[in-house]
C-alpha positions in Angstrom: -108.9 -47.6 -75.9 -111.7 -49.1 -78.3 -114.9 -50.8 -77.0 -114.1 -54.0 -77.3 -117.4 -56.2 -78.1 -117.0 -57.6 -81.4 -116.5 -61.0 -82.7 -113.8 -61.0 -85.6 -113.8 -63.8 -88.1 -110.8 -64.9 -89.3 -110.7 -67.4 -92.4 -108.7 -68.5 -95.1 -110.0 -66.7 -98.6 -108.0 -69.0 -100.9 -107.3 -65.8 -102.9 -110.6 -66.0 -104.3 -113.3 -63.6 -104.1 -115.5 -66.4 -105.6 -118.2 -66.8 -101.8 -118.5 -70.6 -103.1 -114.7 -71.5 -103.3 -113.6 -70.7 -100.4 -113.8 -70.2 -96.6 -115.9 -66.8 -96.9 -119.1 -69.2 -97.1 -118.5 -69.8 -93.6 -118.4 -66.7 -92.5 -121.4 -65.2 -94.7 -122.9 -68.5 -93.2 -122.3 -67.1 -89.6 -124.2 -64.1 -91.1 -127.3 -65.6 -91.8 -127.6 -67.3 -88.6 -127.3 -63.5 -87.1 -129.6 -62.2 -89.8 -132.3 -65.1 -89.0 -135.2 -64.1 -86.9 -135.8 -68.1 -86.2 -132.5 -68.2 -84.1 -131.3 -65.7 -80.8 -127.9 -65.8 -82.1 -126.4 -62.2 -82.7 -123.2 -61.1 -84.3 -121.4 -58.1 -83.6 -119.5 -58.0 -86.6 -116.0 -56.1 -86.1 -115.2 -56.7 -89.8 -118.7 -54.0 -89.9 -117.1 -51.4 -87.6 -114.3 -50.1 -90.0 -114.6 -49.0 -93.4 -114.6 -51.8 -95.6 -111.5 -52.7 -97.7 -111.1 -54.2 -101.2 -108.8 -57.0 -101.9 -106.8 -54.2 -104.3 -106.3 -51.9 -101.8 -102.6 -51.4 -100.8 -101.4 -54.0 -98.1 -100.8 -51.4 -96.0 -104.0 -50.3 -95.7 -105.8 -53.4 -95.3 -103.6 -54.0 -92.5 -104.7 -50.9 -90.8 -107.7 -51.8 -91.9 -107.6 -55.4 -89.9 -105.6 -54.1 -87.0 -108.2 -51.4 -86.0 -110.8 -54.4 -86.5 -109.0 -56.5 -84.2 -108.4 -53.6 -81.3 -112.1 -53.1 -81.7 -112.9 -57.4 -80.8 -113.0 -59.4 -77.8 -112.5 -62.8 -79.6 -111.3 -64.2 -82.7 -113.3 -66.9 -84.6 -111.2 -68.7 -86.2 -112.5 -71.0 -89.1 -110.3 -73.9 -89.7 -110.5 -76.1 -92.6 -107.9 -78.4 -94.5 -106.8 -74.8 -96.2 -106.0 -72.9 -93.4 -102.6 -74.1 -92.5 -101.6 -73.1 -96.3 -102.2 -69.5 -95.9 -99.3 -67.7 -95.8 -100.2 -63.7 -95.8 -103.5 -62.8 -93.6 -104.5 -65.5 -91.5 -101.0 -65.7 -89.7 -100.9 -61.9 -89.3 -104.6 -61.4 -87.7 -103.7 -64.9 -85.2 -100.4 -63.4 -84.4 -101.7 -59.6 -83.8 -104.9 -61.2 -81.7 -102.9 -63.1 -79.1 -99.6 -60.8 -79.2 -100.9 -57.2 -78.9 -104.5 -57.7 -78.3 -104.4 -61.2 -75.4 -107.5 -62.5 -77.1 -108.8 -65.3 -76.8 -109.2 -67.9 -80.1 -112.6 -69.7 -80.9 -111.2 -72.1 -83.7 -114.3 -73.5 -85.2 -113.9 -76.6 -87.5 -116.5 -77.1 -90.3 -115.3 -80.6 -91.2 -116.6 -82.0 -87.6 -119.7 -82.6 -85.4 -117.6 -82.5 -82.1 -114.1 -82.1 -81.2 -113.7 -83.9 -77.5 -109.8 -84.3 -78.8 -108.2 -81.0 -80.2 -104.4 -81.8 -80.1 -105.4 -84.6 -82.9 -106.5 -81.5 -85.2 -103.2 -79.7 -84.8 -102.7 -80.7 -88.9 -105.3 -78.2 -89.6 -103.3 -75.4 -87.1 -101.6 -72.0 -89.0 -97.9 -72.4 -88.0 -98.9 -69.1 -86.3 -101.5 -70.7 -84.1 -99.5 -74.1 -83.2 -96.6 -72.2 -82.4 -99.0 -69.9 -79.7 -100.7 -73.0 -78.4 -97.1 -74.8 -78.0 -95.7 -71.8 -76.0 -98.7 -71.4 -73.9 -99.4 -67.6 -75.3 -102.7 -68.7 -76.7 -105.7 -69.4 -75.3 -107.9 -71.6 -77.3 -111.7 -73.2 -77.2 -111.4 -75.7 -80.2 -115.5 -76.0 -81.4 -117.2 -77.8 -83.9 -118.8 -75.2 -86.4 -122.5 -75.6 -85.7 -125.0 -72.6 -84.5 -125.4 -74.0 -80.5 -121.2 -74.2 -80.1 -120.7 -71.2 -82.2 -123.1 -69.2 -80.3 -122.1 -70.6 -76.7 -118.5 -70.0 -77.0 -119.3 -66.3 -78.2 -121.2 -65.3 -75.4 -118.4 -67.3 -73.0 -115.2 -66.5 -74.5 -113.5 -62.5 -74.7 -111.0 -60.7 -73.3 -112.3 -59.6 -69.7 -112.8 -63.9 -69.4 -109.3 -65.1 -69.0 -110.4 -67.6 -66.8 -111.3 -70.2 -69.7 -109.5 -70.9 -72.2 -106.4 -71.1 -70.1 -104.2 -73.1 -72.2 -104.8 -73.7 -76.4 -106.5 -76.8 -75.5 -110.1 -76.0 -74.6 -112.8 -77.8 -75.7 -116.7 -78.8 -74.2 -117.2 -81.5 -72.4 -119.0 -84.9 -73.8 -122.0 -84.1 -71.9 -122.4 -80.1 -73.4 -122.1 -81.6 -77.0 -125.1 -84.2 -75.9 -126.9 -81.6 -74.5 -126.6 -79.7 -77.9 -127.5 -82.7 -80.0 -124.0 -83.3 -81.6 -123.0 -86.5 -80.0 -125.1 -89.6 -78.3 -125.0 -89.0 -74.8 
């Protein structure tokens, strides 16, 4: 059994390798936070635990690499933007494998929001693979804004060994917690 301490980051690449034209920019922001000496954020990046795979790699080779990365992860950080639900290739596969096979919680991060207090209102961001697992009760999801304090807290708290929370697909932090982070007025 693999040692599951990594964060698996999933995002919609939009069919491009241009880092400014897809959601990869949010993944790169997380790597920047981790590299900064001015933050206490440390990302154990599951994508760096296996050999790199290029987009031109055979689909089965890429699938095997993603499975190895997911098997080494304690949770999935799923970056959700308005285009994520349009991904019909890898994001649905990653969600299905993470929930169905690895039984890991999902940290759903929303770059378009300053705070999240009503996750059900964000259902239009969810790819069908996530929406169906939330509906059938198999996905454990915490919904957070893409802000450093929220991401840091969620990454530290939620993993395969913490089965207490989130209990279902509609987890979120309280208004008071958002206020402590400075994201919302008390």
